[in-house]
N, C-alpha and C positions, 0 to 999 in steps of 0.2 A: 673479293668476289662476294656478292650479296648472299646472305644466308638463305634467302628464299629460292635461290637457284640450286642449292646443294642439299637442303633439308626438306623432305617432303612435307607438305601441309597436312594438317589434321584431317581434312576432308579426303585427301588422296590416301592417307593411311587407312581410314575407315573403309574406303572403296576396296583397297587391296585386301584388307582383312575379310571383307564380305566375299570377295572373289575366291579366296582360299577356302573359306567355310563352305560355300556352295560347291566348289570343286570337289572337296573331300566328301561332302554329303552325297553328291551325284555318283562319285566313284564307289563309295561304300554301298550305296543303294543298289547299283547295277551289279556289282561284282559279288557282294557278300550277302545280299538279301533277295534280289529278284531271281537269280539263278537257283539257289536252293529251294525257294518256294515253288519253282516250276517242277520240282521232282514229285510233288504231291505225296510226300511221305512225312509222317510226324517225326521230326528230327529231335534228338536228345538235347537237353540243355547244354551239355558239354560241347556239342557242335557249335551252338551259337556263341558260347564263351570263346571257342577257338576263333571264330570269325571276328569277334571284337578284339581278341588278342592280336590277330594278324594285322588288323587295321591300325591298332595302336603301334605295333612295331614298324609298319610302313610309314606312319606319320613321323615317328621319331627318326627313322632313317632318312626320310625326305628332308626334314629341316636341319638335321645334323650335317647332312651332305651339303645342303644349299648354303647354310650359314657358317659352316666351319671348314669342311674338307675342300670344297671348291675354291673359296677365297684364299685359304691358307696354303693349299697345296697345288691345285690345278692352275690357278692364276699366278702362282709363284714359280711356275715351271718345274714343279716336283711331280711330273706326270707318272713316273713309274711307282712312286710311293703312293700316289693317289689310287692308281689301279690296284695295287696290292691291298690297300686297306678296304677298297670296295669288294674285292674278292673274299677277303677275310670276313667282312661284314655279312656277305651273302652266305658264307659257310656258317657263321654264327646264327644267322636268321633261321637257317634250316635246322641247326642244332636245337634251338629253343622250341621250334615246332615239334621236333621229335620227342623232346623232354615232356612237352605238354601232352602229346598223344599217349606216351607211356604212363604219365601221371593219372590221367582220367580213363585209361584203357579205351581209347577212342576207337580202335579197330573193332573191338567187341561190340561197343554200343552202336556203331554204324551198321555192323552186320545184323544185329537184332532189329534195327529199324527197317532195313531193306529186305531181309530174309528171316523173318521171325520163326518160320517153320523148319529152317535148315540148321542143323547143329553147327556151332562155331568152331572153326579150325584156324589157328593163327597162320598167317601167310607173310612172307617177306614183302616189303614195299617194292613196287615196281619203279622203273625209271621215270614214268610219267609223273608220279607223285613229286619227285625231286625237280624235274624240269618245269612243271607247272608252277610250283611255288617260287623257284628261282626266276622264272619269267616275270611274275608279278613283282618280285623284289627289284629286279633290274629295271622294270618299267617305271617304278616309283623313283628310283635313283637317277635314271636317265632323264626323267621329266624334271626333277629338281635341279640337275646340272644345267639343263636347257633354260630353266627359269632364272637361275643365278647368272648364266651367261647373258641373257637378255637384259636383266637388271643392271649388270655391269656395263653393257653396251649403252643403255639409256643414260646411266650416270656419267659415263665418259663423254657421251654426246652432249649432255647438258653442260658439262664443264668446258667442252670444246667450244660450244656456242657462246658460253659466258666469256671465255677468254677471247673469242673472236670479236664479240661485241665490245669488250674493253679495248682490244687493239684498234678496232675501227674508231671508237670514240676518241682514243688518244691521238690517232692519226688525223681525225677531223679537227680536233682542237689544235693540233700542230699546223694544219693547213690554214685554219682560220687565223692563227697567230701570224702566219706569213702574209695572208691576204690583207688583213687590216692595216698593218704598218705600211705595206706596199701602197695601198690606196691613199692613206693619209700623207705619205711621203710625197706623192705626186701632187695631191691637192694643195697641200701647204706650199709647195713650190710654186704652184699657179697663183696663189694669193700673194705670196712674196713678190712675184713679178708684177702683180697688179698694184701693189702699194707704191711702186715707183712711177705709176702712171696716173692713178686717180684714187684718192683716199676713200671717198664716199662709196665708190663701187667695191672697194676692198671690204668696207664694213658690211655691205650687202652680202658679199661672198662669205664673210665670217658667220653671219646669221644663218645662211643656208648650210654652212658646214656644221654649225652647232645642231641644227635639226637632223642632219645626216648622222651626226655622232650619236644622238639619242637612239636612232634606229639601230646603229651598230652595237651600242651598249646593251640594248634590251632585246632586240629581235634575234640577234645572233646567238643568244643563250638558248633559243628554242630550236627544236629539230625542224619545224615548219613554220612559215609565216604566211599570212594572206598574200596572194599574188599581187593584189592591188597595192599593198604597202611596198612591195619590191619595186613595182612600177613607179610609184611616187618617189621612191628613193632614186631611181634612175633619172627621173625628170629633174630632181634637185641637182644631181650630179652634172647632167648635161647643161642645165642653165648656169651652173657654177663655172663650167668650162667655157661657156659662151661669153662670159664676162671679159675674158682675156683675149678673145678671138678678134681678128680684124675682119673687115668687110669682104676680104678675099676668101674667107672660109664660109662655106654654106653647110648647114646641118639640116638634113631632111629627115623627119620622123613620121612614121606611119604605124600607129598603135590602135588596133581595133578595140571596140568595147570588150571588156574581159568579164569572165564569170566571177562574181563576187565571192563565191564559195571555194574557188580554186586556191590551193596552197602550194608553196614551193620552199625549198631550202633557202634560207636567207643569204643574200649577197652572192648568189650563184650566177647571176647574169652580168654583174658589174664588170668582171675582167674582160668580157668580150667588147663591151661598150668602151671601157677604159682604153683598150688596145687601139681603138680607132683614133682617139685623141693623142695617143702616145706616138703613133707612127704615121698618121694621116694628115698632119698639119704642116703647112709650109708658110714661112713668113715672106716668101718671094713669089710664089706661084699661086694662082687660084686653085682651090681644092674643094672637094665635096665629100661629106660624110653622110652615109645613108643608114638609118636604123629602122628596122621594121619588126613588129611583134604581133603575132596573131595567135589566137586560141580557138581551136576547132575541137568541139566535144571535149575530150580529155587530153588532147595533144597540143603542146605549145611549140611554136616555132619562132626563134629569134634569128634574124639575119642582119649582119653588119657588113658594110662595104666602105672601104676607104682607099685612097691612093697611098702609095708607098713613098715615104720620104725618110731619109737617113737623119736621125736625130743628132744634134751636136754632142760630141763625145764628152764635152766639158760640162754638160748639164746632167742633172739627176736622171732625166729620161734616157739620155744616151748611155749612162752608166748602169742602168737597171738591168737585171739579169733576165728579165722576161719570164718570170715565174708565174704570172697571172693566169694565162690560158693553160699552162701545164698543170697548175694546181686545180683549176676548174675541171679539167679532164679527170684528174685523180678523185676529186670529190664526186663527180658523176659516177665513176666506177664504184665508189663505196656506197653512195646513197641511191643511185638509180641503175643498178646493174641490169643489163639487157633491156633497158627502157629509154635509152638515149642514143642519139647519133650526132656526133660533132665532126663537121668537115671543115677543112681550111683549103682555100684555093687561091693561088697567085696567078693572075693573068699578066704574063710578061709584056704582051703587046700594048697594054694600057697601064702597066705598072699599078694594078689594082689588086687589093687583097680582100677576099670575101670569106667570112666565117658564118656557118649556119649551124644552129643548134636545134635539133628536134627532140622534144622531151615528152614522154608520156607521164603525166602528173599522178595518175592513180591507176 
């Protein structure tokens, strides 16, 4: 897995740090500065020291919980121990505030600030004092727990996506490895058959095959290739197949002018065309193969039609497992999810097979 997927970049760390600083600044300003200033009373220095002390304790509790307690206990299924430590931390937080109040005699100083003309009489702290401070503490701890949970979810999601990309890439490599030998196996068999008929035409076929091999070697290493290159590749393939066809076989092609900027996954269209020559040729009967390709705005439509003939079981074509279209469908699912429609239709009355691929390229 690439480190860039698991380790945050320096820019993202700076952004995260800035968010935390601004968040604490806003929290401290609203809760510990704005509210006391609204009392319009000259408060003692000990009070402002307590406000800073409370903010420091909350910051420590926030990050200790987020960086240690949640990952080590909550995410490790030690829920009861986590809750117990949070409750103990809350009690300790209150204890430190009480110690601070007694140390600076906070109750007397606050009485003199609000009621300077009234004699001071010590009073026990009411329940509101404890509840208010605990509410602030648990608000900070709860927020840090939520932040830690979101960060873990984001990290898990990044890892899941990275693993999914690796799985898809591995599967696509496997599918390409199946498609390429399958294609060359059939093509070399065609050339082999041609060498028994006419050597010069076999040489022409080898030249075309070498050009096609360059396409396979270089373009299939890319995720996308210009659509025009894919079409040129299909032209070479069809012309190569036509070298071995008899006059009884008619190949009709209708390819409209295409957008030069359109791109497509390499060798995605070949299996549909290849299937026509694999199953639609007869040495005894007249037959017609029809191939049409149209590009409308961002949508491509490939339609192939051929008659159905049973291949000789002793030939490589007859022994082939027919993985071409199945692999194409799987590649479409991986590369163009929800952006394609591949239909296959067999017309029994005319023994005709029609395959139609509609594909949204972008």
